[in-house]
KEKE-3310 file (N, C-alpha, C; in steps of 0.2 Angstrom, whole numbers, plus 5000, padded with zeros to 4 digits):
npx = (5132:5124:5131:5125:5117:5114:5111:5105:5104:5093:5093:5082:5081:5094:5103:5097:5092:5088:5093:5107:5110:5106:5116:5127:5126:5127:5140:5147:5144:5150:5151:5138:5130:5126:5126:5116:5109:5106:5095:5093:5090:5094:5106:5120:5134:5136:5130:5139:5150:5144:5143:5156:5160:5151:5149:5137:5127:5117:5110:5098:5092:5085:5081:5084:5094:5102:5106:5114:5124:5129:5134:5145:5153:5155:5166:5166:5158:5141:5124:5112:5098:5083:5070:5052:5049:5061:5063:5054:5058:5071:5067:5061:5072:5080:5092:5092:5086:5080:5072:5075:5065:5065:5062:5057:5040:5025:5031:5037:5027:5024:5036:5038:5027:5030:5042:5036:5027:5036:5041:5050:5056:5053:5060:5052:5053:5046:5033:5022:5018:5009:5000:4994:4989:4986:4977:4978:4992:4994:4986:4993:5005:5001:4997:5008:5016:5027:5039:5035:5044:5045:5053:5053:5056:5046:5037:5045:5048:5035:5033:5043:5039:5028:5032:5033:5022:5004:4994:4980:4978:4982:4978:4979:4989:5003:5009:5023:5029:5040:5036:5041:5049:5041:5033:5032:5029:5020:5004:5000:5012:5014:5012:5023:5033:5046:5054:5067:5066:5057:5065:5074:5075:5072:5078:5080:5089:5084:5077:5072:5058:5052:5056:5048:5035:5036:5036:5024:5016:5011:5018:5017:5003:5003:5010:5001:4991:4999:5002:4989:4986:4998:4998:4985:4975:4962:4961:4956:4961:4974:4985:4992:5007:5016:5033:5046:5060:5062:5067:5059:5053:5041:5026:5016:5000:4992:4978:4977:4981:4995:5010:5022:5037:5048:5065:5078:5093:5090:5092:5092:5099:5097:5084:5084:5094:5088:5077:5084:5091:5082:5075:5085:5098:5109:5126:5127:5132:5128:5127:5119:5104:5109:5103:5105:5109:5098:5088:5074:5059:5048:5031:5017:5001:4995:4992:4978:4972:4981:4990:4983:4985:4987:4974:4967:4973:4969:4956:4955:4960:4949:4939:4943:4944:4949:4953:4965:4975:4973:4975:4989:4994:4990:4997:5010:5011:5008:5018:5030:5027:5027:5041:5046:5043:5030:5019:5012:5016:5005:4996:4998:4990:4977:4976:4976:4965:4955:4957:4953:4939:4934:4935:4929:4927:4934:4934:4947:4953:4957:4970:4971:4961:4967:4979:4972:4966:4977:4983:4972:4972:4984:4983:4972:4977:4988:4981:4975:4986:4994)
npy = (5050:5062:5073:5077:5069:5066:5059:5056:5042:5030:5013:5001:4985:4981:4970:4960:4952:4962:4973:4971:4971:4984:4991:4986:4993:5006:5006:5005:5018:5029:5043:5048:5044:5044:5034:5036:5030:5014:4999:4984:4966:4953:4949:4953:4952:4954:4967:4974:4974:4981:4994:4997:4999:5009:5019:5024:5036:5032:5017:5003:4989:4973:4971:4976:4968:4965:4978:4982:4973:4977:4990:4986:4981:4991:5004:5018:5034:5032:5032:5021:5012:5003:4990:4991:5005:5010:5007:5014:5027:5028:5027:5039:5047:5062:5067:5060:5059:5049:5034:5017:5004:4989:4979:4963:4957:4960:4968:4979:4989:5000:5007:5011:5019:5029:5035:5040:5050:5058:5065:5059:5052:5036:5021:5007:4991:4982:4974:4971:4982:4989:4979:4977:4989:4998:5009:5018:5021:5026:5037:5044:5046:5054:5065:5070:5072:5065:5054:5038:5024:5010:4994:4981:4969:4967:4977:4988:4987:4989:5002:5008:5005:5013:5026:5041:5039:5040:5039:5037:5029:5017:4999:4986:4977:4967:4955:4947:4930:4919:4906:4897:4884:4872:4872:4863:4851:4837:4839:4829:4826:4836:4834:4829:4839:4847:4860:4862:4859:4869:4880:4881:4891:4893:4904:4916:4924:4924:4928:4917:4917:4924:4915:4904:4909:4912:4899:4894:4903:4914:4925:4931:4934:4943:4953:4956:4963:4973:4980:4984:4994:5003:5007:5010:5002:4990:4974:4965:4969:4966:4954:4939:4931:4917:4915:4907:4910:4923:4934:4944:4956:4962:4968:4981:4984:4994:5005:5004:4991:4990:4984:4986:4981:4977:4972:4961:4954:4942:4950:4959:4972:4981:4986:4991:5001:5009:5015:5022:5031:5038:5052:5048:5037:5024:5020:5004:4994:4980:4963:4961:4951:4936:4933:4925:4913:4910:4908:4907:4914:4909:4908:4905:4901:4904:4891:4890:4881:4872:4880:4887:4899:4910:4912:4915:4927:4936:4936:4941:4954:4958:4959:4968:4980:4974:4962:4959:4962:4951:4940:4942:4941:4928:4921:4923:4917:4904:4901:4902:4891:4880:4881:4878:4865:4861:4860:4854:4857:4860:4864:4877:4886:4881:4885:4899:4901:4897:4907:4918:4915:4915:4928:4944:4958:4975:4993:4998:5010:5014:5013:5007:4997:4989:4984:4977:4967:4961:4956:4948:4938:4931:4926:4918:4908:4903:4896:4886:4878:4863)
npz = (4959:4969:4982:4993:5002:5018:5032:5049:5058:5067:5072:5074:5080:5077:5077:5070:5055:5045:5051:5052:5038:5035:5042:5035:5023:5027:5032:5020:5015:5023:5022:5020:5030:5048:5062:5075:5085:5092:5093:5101:5105:5113:5109:5114:5111:5097:5097:5104:5096:5085:5092:5094:5081:5075:5084:5091:5100:5109:5115:5116:5125:5129:5143:5160:5166:5155:5151:5162:5161:5148:5152:5159:5149:5140:5139:5135:5135:5134:5132:5139:5138:5142:5139:5136:5137:5134:5121:5115:5118:5112:5099:5096:5097:5099:5091:5079:5062:5054:5056:5056:5056:5061:5071:5075:5073:5083:5093:5087:5085:5094:5096:5082:5080:5090:5084:5072:5078:5084:5073:5064:5049:5042:5039:5035:5040:5048:5046:5053:5060:5052:5049:5061:5065:5054:5050:5060:5060:5047:5047:5057:5050:5039:5047:5053:5042:5038:5029:5025:5021:5012:5016:5015:5002:4992:4994:4992:4979:4973:4977:4970:4957:4956:4956:4948:4941:4938:4952:4952:4941:4944:4943:4948:4961:4959:4968:4972:4977:4984:4986:4996:5005:5003:4992:4981:4988:4992:5000:5009:5016:5024:5038:5043:5043:5050:5061:5057:5044:5039:5040:5030:5018:5001:4993:5000:5014:5030:5046:5060:5063:5052:5042:5044:5043:5029:5024:5027:5020:5026:5028:5016:5016:5027:5020:5010:5018:5023:5011:5007:5016:5015:5001:4999:4993:4989:4996:4987:4975:4975:4970:4973:4966:4963:4962:4960:4958:4963:4957:4950:4960:4963:4955:4946:4939:4927:4922:4909:4906:4905:4912:4925:4931:4945:4946:4952:4961:4974:4987:5001:5003:4992:4993:5006:5004:4995:5002:5012:5005:4997:4988:4979:4973:4979:4974:4974:4967:4966:4960:4944:4940:4932:4917:4907:4912:4920:4910:4910:4918:4931:4935:4946:4951:4968:4980:4989:4997:5001:5007:5019:5027:5019:5014:5026:5029:5019:5022:5035:5032:5023:5032:5042:5055:5071:5067:5059:5068:5077:5069:5067:5080:5084:5075:5078:5090:5087:5078:5086:5095:5086:5083:5095:5096:5101:5093:5077:5060:5052:5062:5064:5055:5059:5073:5071:5063:5072:5082:5075:5072:5085:5089:5095:5086:5087:5085:5075:5075:5087:5098:5110:5108:5098:5104:5115:5107:5102:5114:5119:5109:5110:5123:5121:5112:5119:5129:5121:5117:5118)
capx = (5127:5125:5135:5122:5114:5117:5106:5107:5100:5092:5091:5078:5083:5101:5106:5093:5094:5088:5097:5114:5111:5106:5123:5132:5125:5129:5147:5149:5143:5150:5150:5131:5126:5129:5122:5115:5106:5104:5091:5094:5086:5098:5113:5125:5140:5135:5128:5145:5154:5141:5144:5163:5161:5147:5149:5131:5127:5112:5108:5093:5092:5078:5079:5089:5100:5107:5108:5119:5130:5132:5138:5151:5157:5157:5169:5166:5152:5135:5117:5110:5091:5080:5063:5047:5050:5068:5063:5050:5063:5076:5064:5060:5079:5080:5097:5091:5081:5077:5072:5074:5061:5067:5061:5052:5034:5021:5035:5039:5022:5024:5042:5037:5023:5034:5046:5032:5024:5042:5042:5055:5055:5053:5061:5048:5054:5042:5026:5017:5015:5004:4995:4990:4986:4987:4973:4981:4999:4994:4984:4999:5010:4998:4996:5015:5019:5034:5040:5035:5047:5045:5060:5051:5058:5040:5034:5050:5047:5029:5034:5047:5035:5023:5036:5032:5015:4998:4991:4973:4978:4984:4973:4981:4996:5005:5014:5027:5030:5044:5032:5043:5052:5036:5029:5031:5028:5013:5001:5000:5018:5015:5012:5030:5038:5050:5056:5073:5065:5054:5069:5078:5072:5076:5081:5081:5092:5080:5077:5068:5051:5050:5057:5042:5030:5037:5035:5016:5014:5008:5022:5014:4997:5004:5012:4995:4988:5003:5001:4983:4987:5003:4996:4978:4972:4958:4964:4954:4965:4981:4986:4999:5009:5021:5038:5051:5067:5063:5070:5054:5051:5034:5024:5010:4996:4988:4971:4978:4984:5002:5013:5029:5040:5055:5069:5085:5095:5087:5097:5089:5102:5094:5078:5086:5098:5083:5074:5089:5094:5076:5073:5091:5100:5116:5129:5128:5136:5126:5127:5112:5103:5112:5097:5107:5109:5091:5085:5067:5057:5042:5025:5012:4995:4996:4987:4975:4970:4987:4993:4977:4987:4986:4967:4966:4976:4965:4949:4956:4960:4943:4934:4945:4943:4954:4954:4972:4979:4972:4978:4996:4996:4989:5002:5016:5011:5008:5025:5034:5025:5030:5048:5047:5041:5024:5013:5014:5016:4998:4992:4998:4984:4972:4976:4975:4958:4951:4957:4949:4932:4932:4936:4924:4931:4933:4936:4954:4956:4959:4976:4970:4958:4972:4983:4968:4965:4983:4984:4967:4973:4990:4980:4968:4981:4991:4976:4974:4992:4995)
capy = (5052:5069:5072:5080:5065:5066:5057:5053:5036:5026:5007:4997:4979:4981:4963:4955:4951:4968:4978:4969:4973:4991:4993:4985:4998:5012:5006:5007:5025:5033:5050:5050:5042:5043:5030:5040:5026:5007:4995:4977:4963:4949:4948:4958:4951:4958:4974:4977:4975:4987:5000:4999:5001:5014:5024:5027:5039:5029:5010:5000:4982:4970:4972:4979:4964:4966:4985:4982:4969:4981:4995:4983:4979:4997:5009:5025:5037:5029:5032:5014:5012:4996:4988:4994:5012:5012:5006:5020:5033:5028:5028:5046:5050:5069:5069:5056:5061:5044:5028:5010:5000:4982:4974:4958:4956:4966:4973:4985:4994:5006:5011:5014:5025:5034:5038:5044:5055:5063:5068:5055:5048:5029:5015:5002:4983:4979:4974:4970:4989:4991:4974:4978:4996:5002:5015:5022:5022:5030:5043:5048:5048:5060:5071:5072:5074:5061:5049:5031:5021:5002:4991:4974:4970:4967:4984:4993:4986:4992:5009:5010:5005:5018:5032:5044:5037:5043:5033:5035:5025:5010:4995:4981:4976:4960:4954:4940:4926:4913:4900:4894:4877:4867:4874:4857:4845:4834:4841:4824:4825:4842:4832:4827:4844:4849:4866:4863:4859:4875:4886:4881:4895:4892:4910:4922:4922:4928:4926:4911:4918:4926:4909:4900:4913:4911:4892:4894:4909:4919:4931:4934:4936:4949:4958:4959:4968:4979:4984:4987:5001:5007:5010:5012:4997:4985:4968:4961:4972:4963:4947:4935:4927:4913:4916:4904:4913:4929:4940:4949:4957:4963:4972:4985:4984:5000:5004:5002:4985:4990:4981:4988:4976:4979:4966:4962:4948:4942:4953:4965:4978:4985:4989:4995:5007:5014:5018:5026:5037:5041:5049:5046:5030:5023:5015:4998:4989:4974:4960:4960:4944:4932:4931:4920:4907:4909:4906:4908:4915:4905:4911:4900:4903:4901:4886:4893:4876:4869:4885:4891:4905:4916:4914:4918:4934:4940:4936:4946:4961:4960:4960:4974:4981:4971:4955:4958:4961:4945:4936:4942:4939:4921:4918:4924:4912:4897:4900:4900:4885:4876:4881:4875:4858:4859:4858:4852:4863:4862:4866:4884:4889:4879:4889:4906:4901:4897:4913:4923:4913:4917:4935:4949:4964:4982:4998:4998:5017:5015:5010:5002:4991:4985:4981:4973:4962:4957:4952:4942:4932:4928:4922:4912:4903:4900:4891:4881:4875:4857)
capz = (4964:4972:4988:4999:5006:5025:5037:5055:5059:5072:5069:5078:5078:5074:5077:5066:5048:5041:5055:5050:5031:5035:5044:5030:5018:5031:5032:5013:5013:5029:5021:5020:5036:5054:5066:5082:5091:5090:5098:5100:5110:5118:5106:5116:5108:5091:5098:5106:5090:5082:5095:5092:5074:5073:5089:5093:5107:5114:5113:5120:5125:5131:5150:5165:5167:5149:5151:5167:5158:5143:5155:5161:5143:5136:5143:5134:5136:5130:5135:5139:5140:5141:5140:5131:5137:5131:5114:5112:5119:5107:5092:5096:5099:5095:5085:5072:5057:5051:5060:5052:5060:5059:5076:5072:5076:5086:5097:5083:5083:5098:5094:5076:5081:5093:5079:5068:5082:5085:5066:5060:5043:5044:5034:5038:5038:5052:5042:5059:5062:5047:5049:5067:5066:5048:5050:5065:5057:5041:5049:5060:5044:5036:5051:5055:5036:5037:5024:5027:5016:5013:5016:5012:4995:4988:4994:4989:4972:4971:4978:4964:4950:4956:4955:4941:4938:4942:4956:4950:4935:4946:4943:4954:4963:4958:4974:4971:4982:4982:4987:5001:5004:5002:4986:4977:4992:4993:5006:5014:5019:5028:5045:5045:5043:5057:5061:5053:5036:5037:5041:5024:5013:4995:4990:5005:5021:5035:5053:5061:5062:5045:5038:5045:5039:5022:5023:5028:5016:5031:5027:5010:5019:5030:5015:5007:5022:5023:5004:5007:5020:5012:4995:4999:4988:4992:4996:4981:4970:4977:4968:4974:4961:4966:4958:4964:4957:4967:4953:4950:4967:4962:4949:4946:4933:4927:4919:4901:4906:4905:4919:4927:4936:4947:4946:4955:4964:4980:4992:5005:5003:4987:4996:5011:5002:4992:5008:5016:5000:4993:4981:4976:4973:4980:4969:4978:4963:4967:4954:4941:4938:4926:4914:4902:4916:4922:4904:4911:4925:4932:4939:4947:4955:4974:4982:4995:5001:5003:5012:5021:5030:5015:5013:5032:5029:5015:5025:5040:5029:5021:5038:5045:5062:5074:5064:5057:5074:5080:5064:5068:5087:5084:5071:5082:5096:5084:5075:5092:5098:5081:5084:5102:5096:5104:5089:5071:5055:5050:5068:5064:5052:5063:5078:5069:5061:5078:5085:5071:5073:5092:5091:5095:5084:5089:5080:5075:5075:5094:5099:5115:5105:5094:5109:5118:5103:5102:5120:5119:5104:5113:5129:5119:5109:5124:5132:5117:5116:5122)
cpx = (5129:5128:5131:5118:5117:5112:5109:5102:5099:5090:5088:5079:5089:5104:5103:5095:5094:5092:5105:5115:5110:5113:5128:5132:5128:5137:5150:5149:5144:5150:5143:5127:5129:5124:5122:5113:5105:5100:5092:5090:5091:5105:5118:5132:5141:5134:5135:5150:5151:5143:5151:5164:5157:5147:5143:5131:5122:5111:5102:5093:5086:5076:5085:5095:5105:5109:5114:5125:5133:5136:5145:5156:5159:5160:5170:5159:5146:5129:5114:5103:5088:5073:5059:5048:5056:5067:5059:5054:5068:5073:5062:5067:5080:5086:5095:5085:5077:5078:5071:5071:5061:5066:5056:5046:5030:5025:5037:5034:5023:5030:5041:5032:5026:5039:5042:5029:5030:5044:5048:5053:5057:5054:5058:5050:5049:5034:5020:5014:5009:4998:4991:4986:4987:4983:4976:4988:4998:4991:4989:5004:5008:4998:5003:5019:5026:5033:5040:5038:5048:5052:5059:5053:5052:5037:5038:5049:5041:5030:5038:5044:5030:5026:5035:5026:5009:4995:4984:4973:4980:4978:4974:4988:4997:5010:5017:5028:5035:5041:5035:5046:5047:5031:5027:5029:5021:5010:5001:5006:5019:5015:5019:5035:5040:5052:5062:5072:5062:5059:5074:5074:5076:5080:5083:5084:5088:5080:5072:5060:5048:5051:5051:5036:5030:5035:5027:5013:5010:5012:5019:5007:4998:5006:5006:4992:4992:5002:4994:4983:4992:5001:4989:4974:4968:4962:4962:4958:4973:4982:4992:5001:5016:5027:5045:5058:5068:5067:5065:5051:5044:5032:5017:5007:4992:4982:4971:4981:4992:5004:5020:5031:5047:5059:5075:5086:5091:5091:5093:5092:5100:5088:5079:5089:5093:5079:5078:5091:5088:5076:5079:5093:5107:5119:5132:5133:5135:5126:5120:5111:5106:5106:5099:5107:5102:5087:5077:5065:5050:5037:5020:5006:4996:4990:4984:4973:4976:4991:4987:4979:4986:4979:4965:4967:4971:4958:4950:4956:4953:4938:4936:4945:4950:4956:4962:4976:4979:4975:4986:4998:4995:4995:5009:5017:5011:5015:5030:5033:5028:5038:5050:5045:5034:5018:5016:5014:5009:4993:4993:4992:4978:4971:4974:4967:4953:4951:4952:4941:4930:4932:4930:4927:4929:4935:4944:4957:4958:4964:4975:4966:4962:4976:4979:4967:4971:4984:4978:4969:4979:4987:4976:4972:4985:4987:4975:4980:4992:5000)
cpy = (5058:5067:5074:5076:5064:5065:5054:5048:5033:5019:5003:4990:4978:4975:4958:4956:4958:4973:4977:4972:4980:4994:4992:4990:5005:5012:5007:5014:5029:5040:5052:5048:5041:5040:5034:5035:5019:5003:4988:4973:4959:4948:4953:4958:4955:4965:4977:4979:4981:4994:5002:5002:5008:5020:5028:5031:5036:5022:5008:4993:4980:4972:4975:4975:4965:4973:4985:4979:4973:4987:4992:4982:4985:5002:5016:5028:5035:5029:5025:5014:5005:4996:4992:5002:5014:5012:5012:5027:5033:5029:5035:5050:5056:5070:5065:5059:5055:5038:5022:5006:4993:4977:4969:4957:4962:4970:4979:4990:5000:5010:5014:5020:5031:5038:5043:5051:5060:5066:5065:5052:5041:5025:5009:4995:4979:4979:4974:4977:4990:4985:4975:4984:5001:5008:5020:5025:5027:5037:5047:5050:5054:5066:5074:5074:5071:5056:5042:5027:5014:4999:4984:4974:4970:4974:4989:4993:4990:5000:5012:5010:5010:5025:5035:5042:5040:5038:5032:5031:5018:5005:4989:4980:4968:4958:4947:4937:4920:4906:4895:4887:4871:4868:4867:4851:4843:4836:4835:4823:4831:4840:4830:4833:4846:4856:4867:4863:4866:4881:4886:4885:4894:4898:4915:4919:4927:4925:4920:4912:4920:4920:4905:4903:4912:4904:4891:4898:4914:4925:4935:4937:4943:4955:4961:4964:4974:4983:4987:4994:5005:5010:5011:5008:4992:4978:4964:4963:4970:4956:4944:4931:4923:4913:4914:4907:4919:4934:4946:4951:4959:4968:4976:4985:4991:4999:5002:4995:4984:4988:4984:4984:4979:4972:4967:4955:4948:4944:4959:4972:4983:4989:4993:5002:5012:5018:5023:5032:5040:5048:5048:5039:5029:5019:5009:4994:4982:4970:4960:4953:4942:4929:4925:4913:4905:4906:4908:4910:4912:4908:4906:4903:4900:4896:4887:4887:4872:4874:4890:4898:4911:4917:4917:4925:4938:4941:4941:4953:4963:4962:4966:4974:4978:4964:4954:4958:4954:4940:4936:4939:4931:4918:4918:4918:4905:4896:4898:4893:4879:4875:4877:4867:4856:4857:4857:4858:4865:4864:4874:4887:4887:4883:4897:4906:4901:4903:4918:4921:4915:4924:4940:4956:4970:4986:4999:5005:5018:5011:5005:4996:4986:4981:4976:4966:4957:4953:4946:4936:4928:4923:4916:4906:4899:4895:4885:4876:4868:4858)
cpz = (4967:4979:4994:5003:5013:5030:5043:5057:5066:5069:5074:5076:5074:5073:5073:5059:5044:5045:5052:5043:5031:5037:5039:5025:5021:5031:5025:5012:5019:5028:5021:5026:5042:5059:5073:5087:5088:5096:5096:5105:5115:5115:5108:5113:5101:5092:5100:5100:5086:5085:5094:5085:5072:5078:5090:5099:5112:5111:5118:5119:5129:5138:5154:5166:5161:5149:5156:5164:5152:5146:5157:5155:5139:5140:5141:5135:5131:5135:5134:5142:5139:5141:5135:5131:5134:5124:5111:5113:5113:5100:5091:5097:5095:5090:5079:5068:5053:5055:5055:5057:5058:5065:5073:5076:5079:5091:5094:5083:5087:5097:5087:5076:5085:5088:5074:5072:5083:5078:5062:5054:5045:5038:5037:5035:5043:5050:5047:5061:5058:5048:5055:5067:5060:5048:5054:5062:5051:5042:5052:5055:5041:5040:5053:5048:5035:5031:5028:5021:5017:5012:5014:5004:4990:4988:4992:4982:4969:4972:4972:4958:4950:4955:4948:4938:4942:4946:4955:4945:4937:4946:4948:4955:4962:4963:4973:4977:4980:4982:4993:5000:5002:4996:4982:4981:4992:5000:5011:5018:5024:5036:5047:5045:5050:5056:5057:5046:5034:5037:5035:5019:5007:4992:4995:5011:5026:5042:5054:5060:5055:5040:5038:5042:5032:5020:5023:5023:5020:5029:5021:5012:5022:5026:5011:5011:5023:5017:5004:5011:5017:5006:4994:4993:4992:4991:4990:4975:4971:4975:4969:4969:4964:4960:4961:4964:4961:4964:4952:4957:4968:4956:4950:4939:4933:4923:4912:4900:4905:4912:4919:4932:4939:4949:4950:4959:4971:4986:4995:5004:4998:4990:5001:5009:4998:4997:5011:5011:4997:4994:4977:4976:4975:4975:4973:4974:4965:4960:4951:4940:4932:4922:4909:4906:4918:4916:4904:4918:4925:4936:4939:4951:4962:4976:4989:5000:5004:5008:5014:5025:5026:5014:5020:5032:5025:5018:5031:5037:5026:5027:5042:5052:5066:5072:5062:5063:5077:5076:5066:5075:5087:5080:5075:5087:5093:5081:5081:5095:5093:5082:5090:5102:5099:5100:5082:5066:5053:5056:5068:5061:5056:5069:5076:5067:5067:5082:5081:5072:5080:5094:5090:5093:5087:5084:5081:5074:5082:5096:5105:5113:5102:5099:5113:5114:5102:5108:5121:5115:5107:5119:5126:5116:5114:5128:5128:5115:5120:5127)
residu = (UNK:UNK:UNK:UNK:UNK:UNK:UNK:UNK:UNK:UNK:UNK:UNK:UNK:UNK:UNK:UNK:UNK:UNK:UNK:UNK:UNK:UNK:UNK:UNK:UNK:UNK:UNK:UNK:UNK:UNK:UNK:UNK:UNK:UNK:UNK:UNK:UNK:UNK:UNK:UNK:UNK:UNK:UNK:UNK:UNK:UNK:UNK:UNK:UNK:UNK:UNK:UNK:UNK:UNK:UNK:UNK:UNK:UNK:UNK:UNK:UNK:UNK:UNK:UNK:UNK:UNK:UNK:UNK:UNK:UNK:UNK:UNK:UNK:UNK:UNK:UNK:UNK:UNK:UNK:UNK:UNK:UNK:UNK:UNK:UNK:UNK:UNK:UNK:UNK:UNK:UNK:UNK:UNK:UNK:UNK:UNK:UNK:UNK:UNK:UNK:UNK:UNK:UNK:UNK:UNK:UNK:UNK:UNK:UNK:UNK:UNK:UNK:UNK:UNK:UNK:UNK:UNK:UNK:UNK:UNK:UNK:UNK:UNK:UNK:UNK:UNK:UNK:UNK:UNK:UNK:UNK:UNK:UNK:UNK:UNK:UNK:UNK:UNK:UNK:UNK:UNK:UNK:UNK:UNK:UNK:UNK:UNK:UNK:UNK:UNK:UNK:UNK:UNK:UNK:UNK:UNK:UNK:UNK:UNK:UNK:UNK:UNK:UNK:UNK:UNK:UNK:UNK:UNK:UNK:UNK:UNK:UNK:UNK:UNK:UNK:UNK:UNK:UNK:UNK:UNK:UNK:UNK:UNK:UNK:UNK:UNK:UNK:UNK:UNK:UNK:UNK:UNK:UNK:UNK:UNK:UNK:UNK:UNK:UNK:UNK:UNK:UNK:UNK:UNK:UNK:UNK:UNK:UNK:UNK:UNK:UNK:UNK:UNK:UNK:UNK:UNK:UNK:UNK:UNK:UNK:UNK:UNK:UNK:UNK:UNK:UNK:UNK:UNK:UNK:UNK:UNK:UNK:UNK:UNK:UNK:UNK:UNK:UNK:UNK:UNK:UNK:UNK:UNK:UNK:UNK:UNK:UNK:UNK:UNK:UNK:UNK:UNK:UNK:UNK:UNK:UNK:UNK:UNK:UNK:UNK:UNK:UNK:UNK:UNK:UNK:UNK:UNK:UNK:UNK:UNK:UNK:UNK:UNK:UNK:UNK:UNK:UNK:UNK:UNK:UNK:UNK:UNK:UNK:UNK:UNK:UNK:UNK:UNK:UNK:UNK:UNK:UNK:UNK:UNK:UNK:UNK:UNK:UNK:UNK:UNK:UNK:UNK:UNK:UNK:UNK:UNK:UNK:UNK:UNK:UNK:UNK:UNK:UNK:UNK:UNK:UNK:UNK:UNK:UNK:UNK:UNK:UNK:UNK:UNK:UNK:UNK:UNK:UNK:UNK:UNK:UNK:UNK:UNK:UNK:UNK:UNK:UNK:UNK:UNK:UNK:UNK:UNK:UNK:UNK:UNK:UNK:UNK:UNK:UNK:UNK:UNK:UNK:UNK:UNK:UNK:UNK:UNK:UNK:UNK:UNK:UNK:UNK:UNK:UNK:UNK:UNK:UNK:UNK:UNK:UNK:UNK:UNK:UNK:UNK:UNK:UNK:UNK:UNK:UNK:UNK:UNK:UNK:UNK:UNK:UNK:UNK)
# end
């Protein structure tokens, strides 16, 4: 690999799954990356360890109380900011030239937009940014002429498959899904699913919210919307394929019926490293899949009736406007209610469907309209919760 890769990074969501994997990659290649800033939420113990290891100049935490606590625990010079304004400030932090956007949920939208507006390249792991405000974000990317590089393993795979090919010859995207932990379960038993069951993903290690989204297939629905905006492809040309082994990360089909796939072990470091080092590749030396042990790779059609969240996401994408923002906000509220034991597993799609049915859409090119739709959905679902 060439020696000239040298990037100054800001990591938003540094204590989450993607953030930890990002810093693991950085730690392996210290000659290529300098961490300038870190943003976390409430995990101060891990954040303090990261500060000691990577020596950032600026950090952001959730609120003033945690900022004051951090000041007492860190004894060398460090700029500490907090809250929504702090996240936007750190996303645009002048010394950094790339921002890894890995905050979970809608909270990642405004910081990601701040990074783009500041002219930073963005490694995007926060799919909600494009789900909520895809038109706004892609317009800003084009206007600022920055690179928006996907970190989701599926979108990284699609991005890699399209490299070196003519985009006008793309026919469709084949988006793979593990199927989650309940792929083979009888739907009649879904009423008995508890959060601890849904958190046991068969192939990926992820945070709680994304694990529940994977169990309902909403994660794949959000990825359909993300791919729609990221690759400028109609949702009708994005086909979800259930692939339990998670070895084929996704595929693209071209107009001559040729298909290119990107394969690898189910480990996020590969996709993260490609976004950090693009257009070059880092010598990660990850294990390659043991095809002799695997013997075969399986593919299945998704069951839209069994997993209605996927159908709801396609519908919201097709309708456009502020429907995707409502879909996302209603899902975040419903997932948290399920994790808190307030509702059952199958109440998640019911609440989302109710929110979409009651929504009066607005033009999604206005950020104020997107944020209004997001708040409306949260308020509505909150009222409907038991």
